C-alpha positions as CSV (number, residue, x, y, z in Angstrom):
1,M,0.3,0.3,0.2
2,T,2.1,2.4,1.1
3,Q,6.0,1.9,1.5
4,V,8.0,4.8,3.5
5,D,11.7,5.0,4.6
6,R,11.2,6.8,7.9
7,W,15.3,7.9,7.7
8,T,14.6,9.7,4.2
9,A,11.1,10.7,3.9
10,T,10.3,14.2,4.1
11,G,7.3,15.5,6.6
12,S,4.7,14.8,4.3
13,D,5.5,11.3,3.1
14,L,5.6,10.6,6.7
15,A,2.0,12.0,7.8
16,Y,0.7,10.1,4.7
17,F,2.2,7.0,6.0
18,N,1.0,7.3,9.5
19,S,-2.7,8.4,8.1
20,T,-2.7,5.5,6.0
21,K,-1.2,2.9,9.2
22,K,-4.0,4.3,11.3
23,T,-6.6,3.5,8.9
24,V,-5.6,0.2,8.2
25,Q,-5.1,-0.6,12.0
26,G,-9.0,0.7,12.5
27,L,-10.1,-1.3,10.0
28,A,-8.3,-4.4,11.2
29,Y,-9.7,-4.0,14.8
30,A,-13.0,-3.5,13.2
31,A,-12.4,-6.6,11.3
32,M,-12.0,-8.6,14.5
33,A,-15.0,-7.1,16.2
34,C,-17.4,-8.6,13.2
35,F,-15.4,-11.7,13.2
36,G,-16.8,-11.8,17.3
37,I,-20.3,-11.1,16.1
38,E,-20.2,-13.8,14.1
39,Y,-18.8,-15.8,16.4
40,I,-20.9,-14.8,19.2
41,T,-24.2,-15.6,17.1
42,L,-23.2,-18.4,15.8
43,F,-22.2,-20.2,19.1
44,M,-25.3,-19.0,20.7
45,G,-27.2,-21.2,18.3
46,V,-28.8,-18.5,16.7
47,T,-27.0,-19.2,13.2
48,I,-25.5,-22.5,13.8
49,F,-27.9,-24.4,11.8
50,M,-28.5,-22.0,9.0
51,T,-26.6,-23.9,6.7
52,S,-26.8,-21.3,3.7
53,L,-25.8,-18.6,5.7
54,N,-23.0,-20.3,7.2
55,G,-21.9,-20.8,3.7
56,L,-22.4,-17.3,2.5
57,N,-20.2,-16.3,5.5
58,I,-17.5,-18.8,4.6
59,M,-17.4,-17.9,1.0
60,A,-17.3,-14.3,1.8
61,H,-14.0,-14.7,4.0
62,L,-12.8,-17.2,1.8
63,V,-13.0,-14.4,-1.1
64,G,-11.8,-11.7,1.3
65,L,-8.5,-13.6,1.7
66,I,-7.5,-14.5,-1.5
67,L,-8.6,-10.3,-2.3
68,I,-6.1,-9.4,0.7
69,I,-3.2,-11.5,-0.5
70,L,-3.7,-10.2,-3.8
71,L,-3.8,-6.8,-2.7
72,Q,-0.7,-7.1,-0.7
73,T,1.3,-8.7,-3.5
74,D,0.1,-6.8,-6.3
75,N,0.3,-3.6,-4.2
76,W,-3.2,-2.1,-4.6
77,S,-4.6,1.1,-2.9
78,L,-5.9,1.5,0.4
79,N,-9.9,2.4,-1.0
80,S,-9.3,-1.7,-2.1
81,F,-8.8,-2.8,1.4
82,I,-11.7,-0.6,2.5
83,A,-13.9,-2.0,0.0
84,F,-12.8,-5.5,0.8
85,F,-13.4,-4.5,4.6
86,T,-17.0,-3.5,3.5
87,V,-18.0,-6.6,1.8
88,F,-16.4,-9.6,3.1
89,N,-16.5,-8.0,7.0
90,A,-19.0,-5.9,7.8
91,A,-22.1,-6.8,5.4
92,P,-21.5,-10.4,6.9
93,A,-21.8,-9.5,10.5
94,A,-24.6,-6.7,9.5
95,L,-26.7,-10.3,7.9
96,E,-25.8,-12.0,11.3
97,L,-26.9,-9.1,13.5
98,I,-29.9,-9.0,11.2
99,V,-30.7,-12.7,11.4
100,L,-30.3,-11.7,15.7
101,F,-32.4,-9.4,15.7
102,F,-35.3,-11.0,13.9
103,I,-35.0,-14.4,15.7
104,R,-35.2,-12.6,19.1
105,K,-38.0,-10.2,18.2
106,F,-39.9,-12.2,15.7
107,S,-39.0,-15.9,16.7
108,F,-39.6,-17.0,13.2
109,V,-37.6,-19.5,12.8
110,K,-38.1,-22.9,13.9
111,Y,-35.5,-25.8,13.6
């Protein structure tokens, strides 16, 4: 994403590097929070028997993993990383929360 030699870089390069680093760290922490939400709802028993939802989560995370590997090897931009986070981490976590809400509120799923 951004490669800066901190010994020879100017002030603007270091400022850009630091802002990019903070963005990536924030997205990494948010991704861990999304995984936490998914694991909590899975092991609470909310979505443990919803095979289509679990399959969607597995595929989303697998495709996200492959794209993150390509992002690192091909040196894509930070905007790609933000899009990957939104589609492959935040969307499955939001889907889990929606399912949790509907099951707790309406209790429409019978196993």
